[in-house]
Structure formats: C-alpha cells, structure tokens
C-alpha positions as CSV (number, residue, x, y, z in Angstrom):
1,M,114.0,12.5,133.0
2,D,112.4,14.1,129.9
3,D,114.2,11.6,127.6
4,F,113.2,8.7,129.8
5,V,109.5,9.7,129.9
6,A,109.6,10.4,126.1
7,N,110.9,6.9,125.3
8,I,109.5,4.6,128.0
9,K,105.9,3.3,128.3
10,E,103.8,5.0,130.9
11,G,103.5,1.9,133.1
12,S,107.3,1.7,133.3
13,V,108.0,5.4,134.1
14,N,108.2,4.6,137.8
15,E,111.4,2.8,136.9
16,A,113.1,6.1,136.3
17,E,114.1,6.6,140.0
18,R,115.4,3.0,140.2
19,K,117.4,3.5,137.0
20,L,118.9,6.7,138.2
21,Q,119.9,5.1,141.4
22,E,121.6,2.3,139.4
23,A,123.5,5.0,137.4
24,H,124.6,6.7,140.6
25,E,125.9,3.4,142.0
26,V,127.9,2.7,138.8
27,A,129.3,6.3,138.9
28,I,130.5,5.7,142.5
29,E,132.1,2.4,141.6
30,S,133.8,3.8,138.5
31,P,134.4,7.5,138.7
32,D,135.9,9.2,135.6
33,S,134.2,6.8,133.3
34,G,131.4,6.6,130.7
35,F,128.6,4.1,131.0
36,S,125.0,3.5,129.9
37,L,121.8,2.0,131.1
38,T,119.7,-0.1,128.7
39,A,115.9,-0.1,128.5
40,L,114.7,-3.3,126.9
41,P,112.4,-3.2,123.9
42,E,109.3,-4.4,125.9
43,V,109.3,-1.2,128.0
44,T,110.0,1.3,125.2
45,K,107.3,3.2,123.3
46,D,108.6,2.2,119.9
47,G,109.7,-1.4,120.8
48,V,113.4,-0.6,120.2
49,A,115.9,-1.0,123.0
50,K,117.4,2.3,124.2
51,E,120.8,3.2,125.7
52,F,120.8,6.1,128.2
53,A,124.5,7.3,128.3
54,F,126.2,9.0,131.2
55,K,129.7,10.2,132.2
56,S,131.0,10.4,135.7
57,M,134.0,12.3,137.0
58,Q,135.6,13.1,140.2
59,A,135.6,16.9,140.8
60,E,136.8,19.0,143.7
61,E,133.1,19.3,144.9
62,G,132.8,15.5,144.7
63,L,131.4,13.0,142.2
64,T,129.7,14.6,139.2
65,M,127.4,12.5,136.9
66,I,126.5,14.0,133.5
67,Y,123.7,12.7,131.4
68,I,124.8,12.6,127.7
69,G,121.7,11.4,125.9
70,V,119.6,8.5,124.6
71,A,120.0,6.5,121.4
72,D,118.7,3.2,120.0
73,A,120.7,0.3,121.3
74,A,122.9,-1.5,118.9
C-alpha cells in the first residue's frame, strides 16, 4: 500500500482496494506464478506508467500472494 500511495495521485488512491482485489483474483486463477498490475501514466504522480509486481504460490496454509515491488513500466 505504501508504494501505491507514494506513486499514485491522491484522487486515484481509492483504487488501491480494487487493484488488490484484481491481484487476488489473478493469484487464484494462476497460483505459482508471477504477475503485475499496471497503473497508467494519467494516474501516477510522475506521469510514468508503473508496474506493481506480485508472486503467488500455493502453500500448505493456502494461497499466498507476495508483493515484490514497483517499477516504471517498459
């Protein structure tokens, strides 16, 4: 959440919960995979698209989703 708030314009911060839900849905559909969510330039503070990277894996306790970090999108 800290990376999201640091990179996304204030008016768009309420999107964090929706984006995390999207990440959760991707993790359920594709356990044991890596994936990212893209924030378009118009919602970022510096006007550069961002990729928020995650990894999901199936563990004994259930599905685990790990946040890896954020980087400028290519």
